[in-house]
C-alpha positions in Angstrom: -131.1 2.8 41.9 -132.3 -0.3 43.5 -132.5 -1.0 47.3 -131.0 -3.5 49.4 -133.3 -5.2 51.2 -133.5 -6.9 54.4 -136.7 -8.6 53.3 -136.2 -10.9 50.2 -139.6 -10.3 48.6 -141.5 -7.8 50.0 -145.2 -7.4 49.8 -147.1 -4.0 49.1 -151.1 -3.2 49.4 -151.4 -0.1 47.5 -155.1 1.2 48.0 -155.9 3.8 45.4 -158.1 4.2 43.1 -156.9 6.7 40.4 -155.2 4.5 37.9 -152.6 7.1 37.0 -151.5 6.8 40.2 -151.5 3.2 40.3 -149.2 3.1 37.2 -146.9 5.9 38.8 -146.1 4.1 41.9 -146.2 0.6 40.9 -143.3 2.0 38.2 -141.4 3.3 40.7 -141.3 -0.1 43.3 -140.6 -1.5 39.9 -137.3 0.4 39.9 -136.3 0.8 43.1 -137.2 -2.8 44.9 -137.9 -5.1 41.5 -138.4 -8.3 44.1 -141.3 -6.5 45.9 -144.9 -7.8 44.9 -147.7 -5.2 44.7 -151.0 -5.6 44.9 -153.8 -3.2 44.3 -157.0 -2.6 45.8 -159.1 0.2 44.1 -161.4 0.4 47.1 -162.1 0.4 50.8 -163.9 -3.0 50.5 -161.6 -4.7 48.3 -158.3 -3.4 50.9 -160.9 -4.7 53.9 -161.0 -8.1 52.1 -157.3 -8.1 51.1 -155.9 -7.5 54.7 -158.5 -9.9 56.5 -158.2 -12.7 53.2 -161.9 -12.8 53.1 -164.1 -14.5 50.1 -161.9 -14.2 47.0 -159.1 -13.2 48.5 -158.6 -16.2 51.2 -154.6 -16.9 49.6 -153.7 -13.0 49.7 -150.3 -12.6 51.2 -150.2 -10.7 54.4 -148.9 -7.2 53.3 -145.8 -6.1 54.6 -146.6 -2.6 54.1 -150.0 -0.8 53.3 -150.0 2.2 51.1 -153.1 4.1 51.6 -154.7 6.7 50.1 -157.0 8.9 51.9 -159.8 9.6 49.2 -161.3 6.1 48.1 -164.9 5.7 47.0 -167.2 4.5 49.2 -165.3 4.5 52.9 -162.4 6.8 53.3 -159.0 5.5 53.8 -159.0 7.0 57.2 -162.1 4.4 57.9 -159.8 1.5 56.9 -156.9 2.8 58.6 -158.9 2.9 61.6 -160.2 -0.4 61.0 -156.7 -2.1 60.4 -155.6 -0.7 63.2 -158.4 -1.9 65.9 -157.9 -5.5 64.5 -155.1 -7.4 66.7 -154.4 -9.2 63.7 -153.6 -6.4 61.2 -153.0 -4.0 63.8 -148.7 -4.2 63.7 -148.8 -4.3 59.9 -146.9 -0.5 59.2 -149.4 2.2 57.1 -148.1 4.7 54.8 -150.7 7.5 54.0 -149.2 8.0 50.7 -151.9 11.0 49.3 -152.5 14.4 47.7 -154.5 15.8 51.0 -152.4 18.5 52.7 -155.8 19.4 54.9 -154.4 19.4 58.4 -157.1 17.5 59.3 -156.7 15.1 57.5 -153.0 14.6 59.0 -154.1 14.8 62.8 -156.8 12.0 62.3 -154.5 10.0 60.7 -151.6 9.8 63.4 -154.2 9.7 65.9 -155.5 6.5 63.9 -151.8 5.3 64.6 -151.0 5.8 60.7 -146.8 5.5 60.7 -146.1 7.8 58.5 -147.9 10.6 56.3 -146.6 11.2 52.9 -148.4 14.2 50.3 -147.7 12.8 46.9 -145.8 15.4 45.0 -146.9 16.7 41.6 -143.9 16.2 39.7 -143.5 12.9 38.3 -139.5 12.8 38.8 -140.4 13.8 42.7 -143.0 11.2 43.1 -140.7 8.4 41.5 -138.1 9.9 44.1 -140.6 9.6 47.1 -141.2 6.1 46.1 -137.2 5.4 46.1 -137.3 6.5 49.3 -139.9 5.2 51.1 -139.0 1.6 49.6 -135.4 2.1 50.7 -136.9 2.8 54.3 -139.4 0.4 54.5 -137.4 -2.6 52.8 -133.6 -1.9 54.2 -133.6 0.1 57.0 -136.8 -0.4 59.1 -137.4 -4.3 60.9 -140.8 -5.0 59.8 -142.8 -7.4 62.2 -143.4 -11.0 61.3 -146.7 -11.9 59.7 -148.3 -13.0 63.4 -146.7 -10.3 65.5 -146.8 -11.5 69.0 -150.0 -9.8 70.8 -149.1 -8.3 74.4 -150.8 -10.1 77.1 
């Protein structure tokens, strides 16, 4: 099923180091949100560089949504989340923690750091694809996303 989009070509930043998960998530979005552009960062440094458009990422598109794993090499996804949400230029970008961690501590910390939602990756392939389809439908046809430069409160 293809999602009826409120945004024509959504930009998604997927921060994940597991090649299998990267492939499955890409397949899920290609099927459900074919117009989405999925950019992958395999570690925290690349994610922050892409988000801040630094160095080789200077021409990177600002994502409409970030899918963020907790378990990354170097800094954790929770550390990336903290940096993103503390940056006034980036804090309005919705972040979905898409992780295999079921630890209550991770869940609580993610929400304390202002994650927009916390989704545990199902182990079953069909269930994972259904989750991706649901995420695409929710974030790109139901939710009203902020413009690239959100108005900052005075």
